[in-house]
Each structure stands twice: as structure tokens, then as C-alpha cells.
GUFILO-439041 format. One record per residue: residue in three letters; chain; x, y, z of N, C-alpha, C in turn; residue number from 1. Coordinates in Angstrom, 3 decimals. Each point is the difference from the previous one (the first is absolute). Layout:
// GUFILO-439041
ALA:A:X:Y:Z:X:Y:Z:X:Y:Z:NUM
...
END
This chain:
// GUFILO-439041
MET:A:-19.039:-14.899:-38.445:-0.709:0.659:1.082:0.326:-0.663:1.343:1
ALA:A:0.042:-1.317:0.015:0.296:-0.724:1.238:1.427:0.278:0.463:2
THR:A:0.921:0.129:-0.935:1.389:0.272:0.395:0.147:1.411:0.574:3
ILE:A:-0.778:0.936:-0.513:0.047:1.365:0.535:-0.528:0.017:1.433:4
LEU:A:-1.108:-0.693:0.251:-0.541:-0.073:1.358:0.975:-0.692:0.952:5
MET:A:0.641:-1.058:-0.465:0.970:-0.707:0.827:1.172:0.935:0.330:6
TYR:A:0.447:0.775:-0.967:1.077:0.955:0.227:-0.422:1.047:1.042:7
VAL:A:-1.223:0.484:-0.098:-0.508:0.988:0.962:-0.087:-0.612:1.395:8
TYR:A:-0.508:-1.212:0.125:-0.103:-0.669:1.298:1.386:-0.213:0.616:9
ILE:A:0.941:-0.448:-0.802:1.357:-0.242:0.507:0.645:1.316:0.437:10
THR:A:-0.221:1.056:-0.763:0.544:1.309:0.364:-0.584:0.483:1.326:11
ILE:A:-1.300:-0.132:0.161:-0.648:0.395:1.258:0.522:-0.849:1.156:12
LEU:A:0.175:-1.277:-0.217:0.515:-0.895:1.032:1.405:0.417:0.428:13
PHE:A:0.881:0.252:-0.949:1.363:0.400:0.333:0.048:1.360:0.698:14
ILE:A:-0.827:0.918:-0.423:-0.040:1.307:0.658:-0.501:-0.148:1.438:15
SER:A:-0.995:-0.853:0.204:-0.515:-0.235:1.356:1.068:-0.620:0.894:16
ILE:A:0.677:-1.007:-0.511:1.055:-0.661:0.779:1.129:0.979:0.296:17
LEU:A:0.377:0.785:-0.983:1.063:0.980:0.192:-0.375:1.035:1.063:18
THR:A:-1.237:0.431:-0.016:-0.466:0.971:0.993:0.051:-0.590:1.406:19
VAL:A:-0.446:-1.224:0.149:0.013:-0.655:1.314:1.436:-0.188:0.483:20
LEU:A:0.887:-0.439:-0.870:1.381:-0.238:0.403:0.729:1.289:0.353:21
THR:A:-0.198:1.037:-0.751:0.705:1.247:0.301:-0.498:0.622:1.293:22
GLU:A:-1.271:-0.105:0.296:-0.503:0.500:1.279:0.564:-0.832:1.137:23
GLY:A:0.116:-1.301:-0.193:0.544:-0.875:1.027:1.468:0.257:0.265:24
LEU:A:0.762:0.357:-1.033:1.410:0.290:0.181:0.224:1.416:0.510:25
TYR:A:-0.887:0.906:-0.337:0.182:1.395:0.383:-0.336:0.240:1.468:26
GLU:A:-0.957:-0.722:0.537:-0.483:0.250:1.361:1.095:-0.123:1.065:27
PRO:A:0.821:-1.075:0.021:1.048:-0.050:1.031:1.009:1.135:-0.140:28
LEU:A:0.315:0.399:-1.225:0.936:1.102:-0.202:-0.598:1.301:0.491:29
TYR:A:-1.288:0.169:-0.190:-0.664:1.217:0.463:0.060:0.085:1.520:30
ASN:A:-0.249:-1.120:0.668:0.034:-0.006:1.461:1.411:0.219:0.528:31
PHE:A:1.002:-0.479:-0.738:1.375:0.169:0.445:0.439:1.461:-0.115:32
ARG:A:-0.402:0.669:-1.056:0.410:1.381:-0.227:-0.756:0.979:0.886:33
ARG:A:-1.199:-0.326:0.340:-0.816:0.883:0.823:0.511:0.000:1.437:34
ASP:A:-0.133:1.113:0.692:0.387:0.043:1.404:-0.889:-0.954:0.794:35
PRO:A:0.605:-0.868:0.824:-0.801:-0.964:0.766:-0.884:0.689:1.037:36
ASP:A:-1.111:-0.631:0.301:-0.885:0.502:1.048:0.542:-0.442:1.359:37
CYS:A:-0.262:0.799:1.026:0.514:-0.340:1.325:-0.910:0.564:1.081:38
ARG:A:0.226:-0.485:1.213:-0.662:0.535:1.184:1.054:0.457:1.019:39
ARG:A:1.161:-0.665:-0.021:1.101:0.334:0.904:1.296:0.075:-0.807:40
ASN:A:1.040:0.546:0.591:1.291:0.095:-0.687:0.550:-1.371:-0.357:41
ILE:A:-0.262:-0.989:0.835:0.515:-1.352:-0.237:-0.611:-0.636:-1.254:42
ASP:A:-1.148:0.485:-0.436:-0.665:-0.541:-1.184:0.699:0.403:-1.302:43
CYS:A:0.839:1.007:0.039:0.681:0.476:-1.208:1.240:-0.851:-0.265:44
PRO:A:0.180:-0.494:-1.219:1.154:-0.847:-0.308:1.301:0.806:-0.015:45
SER:A:1.074:-0.641:0.433:1.288:0.692:0.089:0.595:0.283:-1.376:46
TYR:A:-0.353:-0.790:-1.022:0.558:0.216:-1.342:-0.555:1.258:-0.664:47
LEU:A:-0.973:0.619:0.615:-0.632:1.179:-0.584:0.944:1.199:-0.018:48
CYS:A:0.895:0.086:0.967:0.843:1.191:0.147:1.480:-0.349:-0.107:49
VAL:A:0.778:1.011:-0.385:1.454:-0.114:-0.066:0.574:0.808:1.159:50
ALA:A:1.018:-0.555:0.677:0.608:0.671:1.152:0.473:1.390:-0.402:51
PRO:A:-0.110:0.962:0.839:-0.331:0.002:1.426:-1.486:0.158:0.282:52
LYS:A:-0.833:-0.172:-0.987:-1.446:0.137:0.218:-0.583:-1.308:0.520:53
VAL:A:-1.084:0.119:0.745:-0.681:-1.171:0.551:-1.479:0.065:-0.364:54
PRO:A:-0.639:-1.160:-0.147:-1.429:0.006:-0.333:-0.852:0.385:1.203:55
ARG:A:-0.956:0.869:-0.233:-0.925:0.438:1.043:-1.423:-0.047:-0.532:56
CYS:A:-0.926:-0.339:0.879:-1.415:-0.049:-0.357:-0.620:1.362:0.294:57
ILE:A:-0.444:0.672:-1.050:-0.611:1.321:0.140:-1.325:-0.020:-0.742:58
MET:A:-1.073:0.220:0.742:-1.350:0.026:-0.591:-0.292:-1.289:-0.789:59
PHE:A:0.379:-1.152:0.568:-0.259:-1.330:-0.557:0.753:-0.273:-1.298:60
GLU:A:1.083:0.728:-0.264:0.870:-0.253:-1.151:1.447:0.028:0.471:61
CYS:A:0.833:-0.853:-0.602:1.415:-0.041:0.347:0.758:1.082:-0.767:62
HIS:A:0.833:0.742:0.736:0.831:1.046:-0.594:1.399:-0.106:0.586:63
CYS:A:0.987:0.481:-0.743:1.379:0.016:0.483:0.286:1.333:0.677:64
LYS:A:0.510:-0.074:1.218:0.319:1.209:0.764:1.436:-0.087:0.506:65
ASP:A:0.648:1.163:0.145:1.364:0.060:0.528:0.009:-0.325:1.484:66
ILE:A:1.088:-0.647:0.440:0.186:-0.274:1.422:0.582:1.258:0.631:67
PRO:A:-0.583:0.480:1.092:0.591:1.173:0.652:1.354:-0.364:0.602:68
SER:A:0.996:0.845:-0.225:1.344:-0.282:0.518:0.128:0.512:1.435:69
ASP:A:0.847:-0.673:0.783:0.202:0.359:1.411:1.303:0.779:0.163:70
HIS:A:0.177:1.112:-0.697:1.240:0.785:0.092:-0.144:1.083:1.003:71
END
């Protein structure tokens, strides 16, 4: 009986630790994948877009927009 309880306690402990660690590892990845928040165009990171698009702040979110050409 004591060994069964010990097994249950250890299982709960490992599940708790695993839950804490996975949330801790997932959070930075979630923030990286999500569009960054901004107030101005300068707040948007340049790595967000691939040329010829540039990052622009629209409604407090960064989006990639085409550069108007001067032809």
C-alpha cells in the first residue's frame, strides 16, 4: 500500500514539474510567433518582414506592407 501511494505521489510530482517546464518553454515561443505590439512604425522589428515589404504599425499590431514604388 505504501509503495502504491509513493508511486502516485511521484507521478503527480513529475506531472506537475513537466507542466511548469513546458509552460515556461512555450511562453517565449508564443511571444515570438505572435505579431508584436506597437505604437509607432519604429516599434515593429525589421526581421518581421521580407523585402520589399516593410513593417508598419496598424491598430497597435505590426504588419508587413509593400513599399510604394516611385515609377
